MIVEXLO-638595 format. One record per residue (C-alpha): residue in one letter; x, y, z. Coordinates in steps of 0.25 Angstrom, whole numbers, plus 5000, padded with zeros to 4 digits. Layout:
// residues N
AXYZ ...
***
This chain:
// residues 494
X500050005000 X500550144996 X500750235008 X500150375007 X500650495014 X499750515026 X499350665023 X498950625008 X498150505014 X497350585023 X497050685011 X496750575002 X495750505012 X494950635012 X495050664997 X494650524993 X493450525002 X492950654996 X492050654983 X492550684969 X492150834968 X492250864953 X491450834941 X492350744932 X493050814921 X492550764907 X493250734894 X492550844887 X493150944898 X494550904894 X494250894879 X493751034878 X495151084883 X495950994875 X495151024862 X495651174864 X497051144869 X497351044858 X496651114847 X497451154834 X497151294838 X498151284850 X499251224840 X499751124849 X500051214861 X501551234859 X502251334868 X502551474862 X501451464851 X500051514850 X499551384855 X500151404868 X499451544869 X498151474867 X498451364876 X498851434889 X497751534887 X496751424886 X497351354899 X497351484907 X495951514903 X495451384907 X496151394920 X495651534923 X494251484919 X494351364929 X494751464940 X496251454941 X497151574944 X498351614936 X499551564943 X500851604936 X501951684943 X501351814937 X499951784940 X499551744926 X499251604919 X500451594910 X501851574916 X502951604906 X503851484902 X505051534894 X505351434883 X506351434871 X506451374858 X507751354849 X507751334834 X508851314824 X509351444818 X510551454809 X511951394812 X513351374807 X514251264811 X515651204807 X516451084812 X517951084812 X519050984814 X520551004813 X520351144808 X519451104796 X517951124795 X517150994794 X516150964783 X514950894788 X514050824777 X512750854784 X512050984788 X511050914798 X511350994810 X510451074819 X511051174829 X510351254840 X510951344850 X510551374864 X510651524861 X510251604849 X511751604844 X512851504846 X514251524840 X515351434845 X516651384838 X517651274840 X516751184848 X517351044849 X516350924845 X516250804854 X515450674851 X514750634863 X513950514858 X512650504866 X513050624874 X513150544887 X513750424892 X513050294897 X512950354911 X512250484906 X513450574907 X514150654897 X515450584893 X516050684883 X516750814886 X515750904880 X515951034887 X516051144877 X515951054865 X514951014854 X514350874857 X513950784846 X512850684852 X512150564847 X510650594847 X510250444849 X510750394862 X511350264866 X511950204879 X511550314888 X510550314899 X509050334895 X508950464902 X510050514893 X509550464880 X508750594876 X509550694869 X509150794879 X509750724891 X511050704884 X511050844879 X510850904893 X511950814898 X512950864887 X512451014890 X512750984905 X514150934901 X514451064894 X514151034879 X514251164870 X513451104859 X512650974858 X512350914844 X511550784843 X511850684831 X510550624826 X510350514816 X509850564803 X509050434801 X508450444815 X508550544825 X509050664817 X507750714812 X507050714826 X508350774832 X508350884822 X506850914823 X506950924838 X508051024837 X507351104827 X505951104833 X506251224842 X506051144855 X505451224867 X506351234879 X506351304893 X507651384893 X507751384908 X507851224907 X508651204895 X509951124894 X510551154881 X511951164875 X512351294868 X512151224855 X511351104852 X511051024839 X511050904830 X511650844818 X511350714810 X512250594811 X512750624797 X513150764801 X513950704813 X514550594804 X515050704794 X515550784805 X516450684813 X516850614800 X517450754795 X518150764808 X518850624805 X517950544815 X517050424813 X515550444817 X515250294819 X516450284828 X515950394836 X514550334837 X515150204842 X515950274853 X514650344857 X514050204861 X515050184872 X514350194886 X515450294891 X515650374878 X516350504882 X516250574868 X517350614858 X517950744853 X517750754838 X518850844835 X517850944829 X517551084832 X516251154829 X515851304826 X514351344828 X513551474825 X512151444828 X510951534829 X509751474836 X508251524835 X507851544849 X506351574853 X506051604868 X504651614872 X503751604884 X502751494885 X501751484897 X501351384908 X499951414912 X499751414928 X498551434936 X498051394950 X496951364959 X497351444971 X497251364984 X496651404998 X497851365006 X499151435004 X500451365005 X499751225003 X500451194990 X499951184976 X499451074967 X499851094952 X499251034939 X500151044927 X500051014912 X500651064899 X499951134889 X500951134878 X501051044866 X501851034853 X501151134844 X501251124829 X502151004829 X501950934815 X502650994802 X502051074792 X501150994783 X500750894793 X499250864794 X499250904809 X500350994814 X499851024828 X500150934840 X498950974848 X499250904861 X497850864865 X498350754875 X499650814877 X499350904884 X498050974881 X497350864889 X498150894902 X497851044901 X496351004899 X496450924912 X497151034919 X496051134915 X494951044920 X495651014933 X495851164935 X494351184933 X493951084943 X494951114954 X494651264953 X493251244957 X493651244972 X494751294981 X495851204985 X496851214996 X498051214987 X498351294974 X498151214962 X499051254950 X498851224936 X500051234926 X499951214911 X501451204906 X502051244893 X503151164885 X502951024892 X503150964878 X504551034878 X505050974891 X504051014902 X504551154900 X503351224906 X503351134919 X504851154920 X504651304919 X503551304930 X504551224939 X505651324937 X504651444940 X503451394947 X502351484951 X502251414965 X503351354973 X503551214968 X503651154982 X502151204984 X501651104973 X501150984980 X500850914966 X500950944952 X499950864943 X500350864928 X499350834918 X499850794904 X499350704892 X498150664900 X497150624888 X497550484886 X496950384896 X495450344896 X494550354908 X494850254918 X496350254916 X497250234928 X497950354934 X499550364933 X500450454940 X501650514933 X502550544944 X502150414953 X503050394964 X503650534963 X502750604973 X502050554986 X500650584979 X500450454971 X499450394981 X498650524983 X498550534967 X498150394966 X497050404977 X496450524970 X496450454957 X495750334963 X494650424969 X494350474955 X494250334950 X495550314944 X496450194944 X497950204947 X499150164938 X500150134949 X501350114940 X502450224938 X502450204923 X501950344921 X503150394927 X503850374914 X503250504910 X503650584922 X504650674916 X503850694903 X502750784910 X502750924917 X502750864931 X504150824930 X504650964930 X503950994943 X504350854949 X505850894947 X505551014956 X504950924967 X503550954964 X502650824965 X502150804951 X501250704945 X500450674933 X499250594935 X498250524926 X497850414916 X498650444904 X499950394910 X499350274916 X499250194903 X500650214897 X500250124885 X499050214882 X499950334884 X501050284875 X499950274864 X499750424865 X501250454865 X501450364853 X500350414845 X499850564847 X500850614857 X501550744853 X500850734839 X499750804831 X498850684835 X498750724850 X497450794847 X496050794854 X495150694847 X493850624850 X494750504855 X495650584864 X495550514877 X495050604888 X494350514898 X495650484906 X495950634906 X494650674912 X494850574923 X496250624925 X495650764926 X494750724937 X495950654944 X496750784943 X495550864949 X495550764961 X497050774963 X496950924963 X495850924974 X496650824982 X498050894981 X497551034983 X496851004996 X497751015008 X496850925016 X496950815007 X498350825002 X499450885012 X500750925006 X502050925012 X502451025001 X501451125006 X501851105021 X500651035025 
***
């Protein structure tokens, strides 16, 4: 039998004995919100576009209509989140060995600087293989050098296989420039597309080298061959577990101009003021953004509407806000609709860096994301199970609403892929609760079919039964955790 903290148990007994107070949220209630947020008129809700302006305006209007108060630092609805995009501008380069300029038989190269202008010369080139050794550390001497790195990783820890993880390790080791080598028959097209897509970043969290880029394997072969070395030999060396890199005897000169666009996006923040000061706060969080116009010109449907991911989550938050604002609660209840989750939880990290209330006052953050997948009667899973002392309370409340529990920790596979992760890294108890992540086979069907594509649209077959039940569950969770008699929090000094 699982033991429950005594203070939580006392509150649960009282809560579970009380009747369910609200009229159930309907699928039609949720559909009405999703139909607007995932419409073509909102153009896929990409940060920094007209779609963002329409989206955040709609959310603020819904929350104001429900009775929430604006709760940003300046007393408004919209908290600025400064973002940056970099795109390839013009560039010149040359590679030299033994006093002569090397001829390279390919022009497949992309170079993007951290700043608008990057001019450096006589930079030595190092081939670093995978970028890190089998133990995850950087073996090569890369400080102040241009590092040539294989895009496809072998013989490195799983946590270091992503190019991002290896790039950050190389930056920490002092690399001046990092250039990935992509296989023209495999990884190069996606690598090139990624670099040229003007990805959105939160500048205050960036880990970048002064210059970054990519070349094809043909470019790399031509380069090292012109310098008198053999590419196949270098690649064979790179497969060694403790490979420490090799100097190539090549120097590089770069003159790179980068198109940089800085702009403010917005987190939308509102709250239901509580009756008891210094009793802590409950928070609901969900991202409003999606991928915008994502398909190339000429495609039959160019808009990634993001109906499930995450218009459905914002729809749930709107209905939870409407229900909870009908009465006073002991604790403040915050609602935060974040930007740029699709670019790496950026809005959530921005909130964690500059919160509108002390983070140690948040007794629980409930993230709501990708919620329109499961049908009615689905089990409830907890993303973050085992990371807080709140599992038993959440499960008891779920059972009261008629839900069965998925007791495994399988859903934790997604713990770092949702906004709650940014808060949990700051010590905030953060969970994601609902049916979509209880059946991972069902979830995988969505991820492998409609996820992040133009087919994530609202249709007559969009499953909203489980989302409606999850909305009722989140309302019940709100009533419990916002009541100081039912839930006593050590964070609030109770």
